[in-house]
VEXSE-926009 format. One line per 5 residues: number of its first residue (from 1); their letters; for each residue y, z, x of N, C-alpha, C. Coordinates in steps of 0.001 Angstrom, whole numbers, plus 500000, padded with zeros to 6 digits. Atoms other than C-alpha are relative to their C-alpha. Layout:
NUM	A	Y,Z,X,Y,Z,X,Y,Z,X | ...
//
This chain:
1	MCHRL	501286,499547,500328,387169,737796,664050,498872,498876,500492 | 500900,501091,499585,385449,734355,664297,499814,499815,501483 | 500079,500255,498658,386191,734107,667922,499028,501072,500689 | 500851,499164,499458,384360,737334,668791,498530,499792,499551 | 501300,500283,500358,381411,736433,666706,499295,498897,500660
6	SRPAT	500590,501207,499468,380942,733198,668426,499357,500120,501459 | 500497,499907,498724,379990,734574,671826,498457,499841,500044 | 501394,500260,499884,376127,734846,671184,499776,498457,499635 | 500275,501419,500419,376183,731473,669493,500182,498964,501031 | 499756,500905,498967,377685,729660,672345,499039,500093,501269
11	ALPGL	500996,499784,498933,375267,731087,674901,498735,499307,499701 | 501472,500413,500153,372100,729963,673144,499884,498509,500146 | 500157,501463,499719,372642,726176,673029,500290,499694,501529 | 499642,500145,498570,374096,726603,676591,498733,499940,500789 | 501112,500051,499330,370700,727489,677794,499107,498783,499888
16	LLVAA	500751,501209,500311,369104,724553,676117,500574,498748,500784 | 499273,501027,499280,371638,722294,677753,499685,500053,501622 | 500160,499804,498485,371175,723837,681285,498479,499792,500416 | 501433,500199,499691,367348,723975,681097,499570,498607,499720 | 500322,501492,500241,367343,720307,679737,498547,499743,499642
21	ALAAC	501173,500476,500417,363686,719650,679743,498920,501166,499909 | 500886,498851,500125,362101,722894,678593,499649,500222,498515 | 500244,499663,501370,360466,724030,675215,498590,500605,499747 | 501258,499272,500283,357410,725541,673246,499437,499731,498763 | 500870,499861,501219,354702,725441,670548,498787,499201,500230
26	GSSGS	501117,500749,499845,351653,723642,669790,499028,500303,498827 | 500720,499891,501192,349199,723065,666995,498503,499865,500502 | 501471,499925,499665,345352,723693,667202,499386,498548,499664 | 500759,501132,500106,342889,720791,667454,499483,499445,501135 | 500593,500629,498879,341417,718306,669699,501012,499573,500916
31	SNNIA	499086,500419,499013,342853,717089,672924,500820,498766,499695 | 499187,501291,500285,345813,714600,672551,500149,499103,501107 | 499976,500877,498751,345417,713307,676124,501343,499829,500503 | 498672,500122,499588,349080,713815,676649,500196,500317,501545 | 499930,499605,498558,348332,715441,680127,499716,498916,500908
36	TKPAA	500428,501154,499130,346995,712229,681337,501142,498996,500275 | 498750,500994,499898,350409,710419,680886,500882,500382,501132 | 498876,499813,499129,353218,710072,683331,500974,500985,499411 | 499088,499063,500437,355882,712761,683136,501109,499481,499028 | 499007,500611,500852,358494,710393,681622,499338,499827,498617
41	EILAA	500567,500204,501174,356068,709416,678958,499589,501207,499127 | 500373,498710,500727,354963,713009,678079,501391,500447,499403 | 498687,499396,500532,358768,713951,677599,500371,499006,498806 | 499700,500750,501210,359324,710901,675386,499061,500253,498773 | 500907,499731,501026,356318,711677,673315,500306,501358,499354
46	TKLAA	499678,498689,500380,357295,715268,673016,501270,499970,499185 | 498802,500077,500690,360720,714361,671865,499795,499318,498627 | 500432,500757,501188,359368,711867,669313,499336,500960,498870 | 500651,499082,500987,357060,714547,667797,500980,501095,499537 | 498965,498916,500484,359864,717201,667657,501024,499427,499067
51	EGAKA	498938,500529,500929,362386,714903,666066,499375,499631,498565 | 500754,500384,501202,359811,713946,663376,499641,501217,499230 | 500389,498672,500742,359202,717710,662469,501069,500215,498949 | 499272,499483,501168,360541,719084,659157,500682,501423,500273 | 499627,498677,499792,360900,722622,660415,499391,500562,501298
56	VHVSG	500562,499390,498808,360368,724905,663487,500549,501462,500085 | 499525,498705,499789,360741,728535,664416,500321,500067,501593 | 499509,499973,498626,362745,729193,667611,500127,501477,500313 | 499858,498641,499718,362543,732583,669341,500185,500249,501572 | 499871,499716,498399,363318,734115,672882,501210,500796,500274
61	SIDNG	498782,499280,499519,366071,735632,674950,500488,499265,501237 | 499277,500559,498705,368431,734559,677685,500954,501044,500598 | 498944,499274,499355,370803,736077,680066,501352,499242,499926 | 498705,500653,500119,374395,735373,679231,501037,500719,500780 | 499094,499207,499268,376485,736658,682109,499663,501380,500256
66	GRPVG	500469,498486,499867,374434,739810,682419,499862,500572,498658 | 500230,499345,501302,374446,740377,678622,498815,499259,499385 | 501230,500540,500569,370922,739838,677065,500353,499458,498547 | 499762,500678,501386,371091,737463,674010,498594,499622,499496 | 501331,500406,500743,368179,737079,671655,500102,499174,498706
71	LDVNL	500042,500757,501185,367213,734694,668848,498749,499973,499353 | 501262,500126,500905,364711,734520,666039,500420,499216,498800 | 499416,500950,500884,365717,731473,663994,498875,499070,499372 | 500730,501070,500606,363927,729171,661588,501015,498772,499763 | 499158,501219,500249,365438,725589,661643,499228,499033,499084
76	LAGSG	500556,501026,500938,364937,723140,658742,500834,498698,500178 | 499322,501414,499773,365698,719393,659447,500790,499619,498826 | 499085,500429,501019,368673,718376,657492,500498,500879,498925 | 499626,498933,500989,369046,721692,655605,500737,501033,500625 | 499327,498758,499500,370089,724448,657892,499011,500892,500854
81	ARGRL	500779,499067,499216,368782,727587,659456,500070,501249,499522 | 499990,498672,500453,367898,731149,658831,499316,500769,501060 | 500635,499146,499029,367244,734056,661238,500885,501064,500505 | 499120,498855,499391,368714,736704,663504,500403,499619,501481 | 499393,500082,498611,370868,736538,666666,500384,501449,500408
86	SENGL	499620,498738,499397,371601,739494,669020,500622,499967,501368 | 499481,499941,498741,373542,740403,672017,500344,501409,500326 | 499771,498539,499603,373546,743661,673933,499594,501017,498927 | 500491,499076,501010,371614,745292,671059,500825,499870,498595 | 499357,500238,501208,374231,744148,668454,499451,498697,499395
91	SFELI	500765,501132,500556,372510,741855,665976,500683,499702,498612 | 499605,500475,501340,373330,739821,662833,498995,499017,499432 | 500694,501015,500737,371421,737887,660211,500858,498794,499777 | 499340,501240,500150,372318,734283,659791,499253,499094,499042 | 500479,501110,500851,371929,731661,657050,501033,498953,500174
96	QTGGS	499078,501201,499978,373506,728183,657496,499423,499023,499039 | 500390,501060,500934,373298,725800,654623,501216,499531,499195 | 499005,500405,500871,375491,723546,652441,501410,500066,500666 | 498686,500099,499393,378390,723390,655038,500652,501443,500249 | 499467,498720,499759,378730,727225,655317,499047,500868,500744
101	VYIKG	500848,498864,499321,377392,730128,657577,500203,501315,499462 | 500006,498704,500726,376469,733325,655969,499479,500940,501171 | 500435,499195,499093,376254,736233,658349,500048,501602,499329 | 499838,498671,500355,375338,739959,657747,499556,500886,501276 | 500204,499216,498794,375694,742368,660750,499621,501276,499792
106	SPAFY	500265,498665,499893,374500,745739,661659,501301,500828,499913 | 498719,499199,499823,376951,748666,661344,500662,499958,501320 | 499426,500132,498640,377388,748581,665053,500593,498704,500243 | 499400,501409,499996,378125,744843,664876,501264,500017,499469 | 498810,500129,500560,380774,745262,662373,501033,500904,500662
111	RRIGG	499042,499189,499346,382322,748173,664286,500542,499314,501194 | 499574,500722,498785,382411,745971,667451,501072,498899,499656 | 499018,501080,500352,384277,743093,665576,501190,500514,499302 | 498758,499730,500788,386656,744981,663449,500320,501460,499988 | 499705,498561,500023,386511,748820,664101,499340,500714,498879
116	AAAAQ	500606,499112,500900,385427,751669,662011,500255,499623,498487 | 499629,500386,501411,387259,750526,658818,499272,498868,499591 | 500649,501152,500284,385730,747128,658991,498502,500390,499687 | 501413,499677,500101,382228,748655,659440,499704,500653,498641 | 500184,499265,501329,382723,750814,656289,500193,498920,498928
121	LLQGR	499725,501017,501042,384129,747922,654216,498813,498912,499950 | 500949,501058,500026,381476,745421,655264,498507,500480,500060 | 501331,499506,499791,378381,747639,655618,499011,499411,498756 | 500821,500740,500856,375591,745710,653986,500366,498738,499268 | 499526,501154,500661,377689,742829,652939,499748,498617,500850
126	WLKIP	499979,501300,499320,377338,739125,653863,501373,499382,499990 | 498736,500758,499816,380289,737139,655126,499718,498543,499976 | 500066,501386,500134,380883,733525,654349,501030,499279,500899 | 499028,500690,499099,382470,731217,656953,499591,498525,500019 | 500267,501412,499827,382868,727403,657081,499148,499750,501290
131	ASSLG	500644,500245,498768,380405,726008,659469,500732,499169,501039 | 499139,500740,499131,383118,723825,660918,501137,500814,500669 | 498959,499175,499501,385388,726762,661687,499781,500021,501548 | 499923,500047,498513,386390,727035,665364,499011,500915,500662 | 500836,498936,499630,384437,730195,665877,498484,499653,499944
136	FASLS	501431,500335,500257,381124,728758,664663,499524,498686,500247 | 500513,501483,499856,381176,725100,665534,498927,499941,501028 | 500966,500078,498958,378973,725901,668671,498658,500268,499362 | 501400,499625,500743,376209,727079,666226,499282,498616,499555 | 500471,501308,500387,375758,723330,665283,498804,499548,500805
141	KLTDL	501102,500396,499072,373524,722702,668316,498786,500819,499790 | 501184,498912,500154,371376,725812,667503,499407,499752,498584 | 500520,500046,501394,371077,725434,663657,499715,498634,499582 | 500297,501262,500379,370612,721671,663542,498748,499504,500876 | 501240,500216,499239,366994,720735,664446,500034,498752,500894
146	RRLVD	500019,501441,499185,367719,717052,665542,500888,500314,501289 | 499066,499747,498817,370752,718212,667769,499299,500931,501048 | 500673,498997,499070,368746,721068,669287,498869,499175,500756 | 500892,500752,499223,365918,718772,670207,500596,499044,500963 | 499361,500936,499105,368244,716213,671687,500465,500809,501270
151	AALST	499392,499345,498980,369959,718902,673813,498834,500629,500843 | 501023,499305,499185,366729,720681,674884,499098,498965,500764 | 500789,500918,499245,364906,717451,675895,500767,498816,500680 | 499285,500908,499311,367642,715625,677494,500004,500337,501702 | 500039,499756,498532,367060,715307,681300,500471,498868,500808
156	PGGVA	499385,501058,499193,369390,713001,683131,499337,499788,501375 | 500496,500053,498726,367806,713975,686390,498551,499652,500122 | 501433,500200,500041,364230,713147,685205,499136,501235,500160 | 500916,498926,499906,361208,715302,685204,498789,499788,500891 | 501255,500266,499235,358042,715889,687166,498833,500825,499418
161	KKGTA	501017,499363,500554,354583,716848,686041,499328,500995,501002 | 500376,498926,499183,353322,720227,687467,498742,500622,499536 | 501103,499355,500417,349824,720783,686181,499820,500454,498736 | 500170,499496,501273,348679,722741,683149,500014,501399,500089 | 499831,498436,500059,348992,726270,681826,499627,500344,498422
166	TVNGK	500311,499599,501378,348191,728291,678774,501290,500803,499629 | 498816,499201,500446,351308,729522,676902,499809,500530,498540 | 500000,499493,501354,351312,731784,673816,498640,499665,499458 | 501354,500296,500421,347498,731141,673642,499671,498479,499757 | 500133,501525,500326,348052,727309,673574,499932,499335,501331
171	PAVVL	500006,500842,498787,346921,724839,676342,501278,499137,500070 | 498748,500847,499866,349951,722939,677700,499868,499327,501318 | 499510,500607,498810,351091,720489,680302,501309,500368,500437 | 498706,499500,499607,353872,721571,682429,500905,499000,500724 | 498970,500948,499359,357015,719436,683210,501104,500866,500571
176	TSPSK	498835,499176,499416,359748,720736,685544,501150,498937,500145 | 498791,500789,499868,363311,719439,685902,500609,500334,501293 | 499476,499670,498778,364389,719287,689552,501540,500167,499987 | 498620,499891,500033,368004,718816,688671,500541,501121,499214 | 499495,498994,500861,368237,721459,686051,499330,501360,500227
181	GGALF	500746,498863,499845,365582,723965,687038,499287,500354,498772 | 500659,499722,501153,363125,725498,684712,498671,499177,499713 | 501354,500795,500388,359879,724200,683038,499980,499977,498469 | 500335,500272,501385,358831,722665,679801,498540,499980,499829 | 501482,499997,500182,355416,723330,678480,499838,499315,498670
186	VATTG	500268,500816,501226,354038,720783,676000,498611,500095,499535 | 501308,499806,500502,351064,721209,673805,499048,498799,500360 | 500933,500962,499719,347931,719348,674839,498927,499929,498968 | 500884,500140,501215,346162,719733,671513,500906,499778,498612 | 499214,500184,501253,347332,718499,668068,501111,499040,500448
191	RPYPI	498866,500805,499732,350738,716883,668206,500701,500580,501257 | 499496,499556,498750,352488,717026,671650,501373,500672,499771 | 498771,499307,500214,355107,719524,670457,500442,500801,501265 | 499735,499065,498909,357151,721539,672993,499604,501466,499590 | 500403,498732,500222,355886,725042,673290,500962,501005,500463
196	QITKQ	499113,499194,499445,358294,726756,675537,500977,499525,501059 | 499029,500315,498953,361401,726522,677791,500220,501346,500762 | 499789,498805,499136,361799,728885,680834,500960,499482,500997 | 499135,500069,498914,364464,729155,683406,500321,501216,500715 | 499753,498806,499152,365011,731507,686256,501563,500051,500354
201	GPNGG	498602,499908,499573,368424,732738,687554,501000,500293,499067 | 498926,499784,500936,371771,733075,686016,499944,499049,498768 | 499934,500585,501282,371928,732125,682352,498393,499510,499748 | 501381,500301,500220,367934,731892,682557,499489,500831,498806 | 500699,499399,501117,365471,733027,680055,498759,499322,499512
206	SISFD	501203,500706,500451,362656,731937,677890,500270,499699,498477 | 499939,500411,501434,362652,730116,674507,498751,499368,499552 | 501224,500613,500519,359545,729460,672463,500316,499287,498601 | 500020,500748,501196,358957,726995,669580,498584,500081,499383 | 501377,499988,500741,356239,727494,666902,500251,499765,498532
211	RWDQQ	499897,500110,501438,355542,727229,663218,500542,498684,499585 | 499529,501422,500274,356144,723510,663185,499613,499738,498666 | 500229,500495,501491,356637,722189,659643,499697,500970,498999 | 500017,498915,500802,356454,725556,658066,501316,500265,499402 | 498698,499900,500672,359292,725670,655486,500282,501375,499695
216	VALTV	499545,498666,500422,361392,728815,654746,501059,499802,499034 | 498964,500160,501053,363828,729317,651843,501290,500374,500554 | 498513,499744,499473,367590,728983,652573,500787,500419,498813 | 499472,499574,501309,368726,731133,649615,501582,500420,500365 | 498589,499534,499680,372572,731611,649566,500190,501409,499479
221	PTNAL	499702,498676,500635,373467,735213,649418,501054,500268,498977 | 499133,499642,501094,375076,736593,646288,501101,500904,500482 | 498828,499218,499812,378510,738166,646410,500434,500087,501412 | 499498,500064,498601,379218,737141,649986,501486,499889,500018 | 498625,499988,499861,382765,737852,651185,500510,498687,500722
226	DITQL	499544,501219,499413,384519,734567,651793,501099,500295,501013 | 498941,499730,498970,386481,734835,655164,501217,499148,499704 | 498799,500749,500211,388867,731964,654337,500847,500609,498990 | 499219,499444,500975,389965,733823,651138,500638,501209,500538 | 499436,498819,499392,390336,737042,653069,501136,499679,500837
231	QAGH	498860,500356,499067,392433,735319,655644,501206,499478,499300 | 498894,500635,500709,394606,733729,652919,500529,501160,499152 | 499491,498775,500686,395279,737288,651402,499510,500084,498700 | 500401,499940,501362,393365,736813,648240,499022,501222,499877
//
């Protein structure tokens, strides 16, 4: 079961690694003069700002081998994550905290991973899975804010500055990654947070970052079914 559930999870951090220097968000305020800096300095300032954040909302969609994958997730630095992931219209809610991943899928999702009997048994129920389990280890890049920032803003091939743009209503300076493809949009007002990552072609898509430092509750679901106990036959 865990192996099947891991497919959308592995695709999402994959886009971040492939896109390398891409991202999104921005806060209102006066100009931060970031657009006047060289590309490498802009990237360094963006990473510094993002790594210092306490929380961020990440949303968007990518193409995973012809299968559309979507995400709508709140990340809390050092605490975990909460949101929803989807693939080909099959979605599940996710909460990661305290070393465990909790998921609650739609009836169609449960039918996909376990058949009609599983869908009936699991309808409306949360599942509890160790975050270190093989099927969900790849979620760590997505649900850990620091690791996500490192992956998203790692650009071995360097970046180039390509003018300015308005993204999600926010003014931004544009960086491109010649070696990776795609574009990174960095806020030119307030803190120089990343606003959006975009990439064309295979495994391409668009991921946006907003609601920086806005906390959300990571409440552990009650009566979650512990997968490890089910597998042990308890």
